[in-house]
Phi, psi and omega in degrees: 000314179298320180295318179295318179297319179297319178297318180298318180297317180297317179297316180297317179295323179295315179297317179300316180297320179296315180296318179297320179297318178295317181297317179297318179297315180296319180297318180299317179296319181296316180296321179295317181297325185279356177279093184260142178277124188240138180229147169268149179260123181303329180300320181298328182267356193294338179283332190235345183221152174279172174299320178302313179298320184293318178297317180294323178291322177303316178296316182295325182274354179085021174280168184253337185207174178221139172270128180275133183241138178291351180266000186253135175294150183288303183195156181303326183295342180255015177062232183269006180297131182253165177292117183192169175297346181275003178299147176285167177301322178296317181293319179295319178296322178298314181297316181298317179291323179303312180294316183296315183296327181265003180054043177248136183270146166290127180261308180194171175234125190240128170227117180277105190270058180278347183258006178064024181280333190250067182262006176245103187291330196305314186290330178283317183284331175293326175295316177302314181296318182296320183269348182084032178272119190279341187225135171246121180269135192217153180212043180280181182292147182304329181292349179263359185299317181300318180297316181288328177298315179293321179294322177299320177296317182300318186261355181069036181238134176285132176260113184251118179281122178271149179246139166256193184280168177302137178081009182284139167075301183207157190303323184269014180300125186240350186295342180297336184259112184299329179293320178289322178297319179302318180297329181283332187248349190300330180257014180243097191296342180256006178257134182228184177242140167250093191280123178252102184286345175294316179287328173299316182296316178296332179273002178080022182260154179275123184297309179303321178296323177296317178298319179295321181296331184252016182305131181095347180232023178272103180278329179197162180229127169271106191262118185227168178219078181301150180284338181227153182253136170075022180248108181291150175062021179237105179266105181229046183294133177257167169303147182304132181094355183243005181259207187269350186270153171272083186292333177295323176293320178299315180294320179298322178297315180294323176297318179298322181281352179079025180293128180232020180271193185275145167259108181267121179273112184229086179256106185278000181270356185234029187293342176280339181198078189277345194302310186293322177296320177297318180299314179297318183291320177296318179301317179300313181293324179292330183267352182232000000 
């Protein structure tokens, strides 16, 4: 009797230990999965803060990186000088040290080339290479893709095509549709996507389906939560988790696809005072 009871106790303890081990393993995997790389977009801050201010705020809010924008001033000490290939050696050294000292990563450098002004890649990509910026976001005409693909290879920089909404810029604009974008880049090894789900939502597209269509070529994600679905030309982005999208489903899809890139928080509705929205959005991503 004593022997049988002892065996039962041993079996129960073994099962308990096994369950605890599985639970610990699952928790560990969940915690690992939830460590998302988060970036602030310099463009969102460009009306009220310099790049220097933005990097310091990224550190204070617990973000991991910053997107450099050509519309943002570098620092008060440099007056009206903006982040661009025209920066002096002193300014470039300042920017590089600024990121390093604050342990903030360069995420990308973005110029939305809808006006066909930036058809010479070298000066932009040489700046990326010099500063260690891994991604250049671009939105030029499809006939220029081959040129930028070769330039990306030359400089070791990923060229990520950003998307705006349906009907943007010119009648034949196709980047709004992830399936059409995939057809343009699938055979171009240095071309990627910078997927903006806010513009997908305004265009009436399903965000998880968009991520699946571009699987393997997502260099970065502009992660948004519009307040309304399918309304073109209406920017009503809410803090993440407070808009119309099922962002938990979006995140689950990206986890399933193994996405390990940056979530760039780009809310253009709060450019006069972005801090609190950024804080809420970072909290949402950290908790989900």
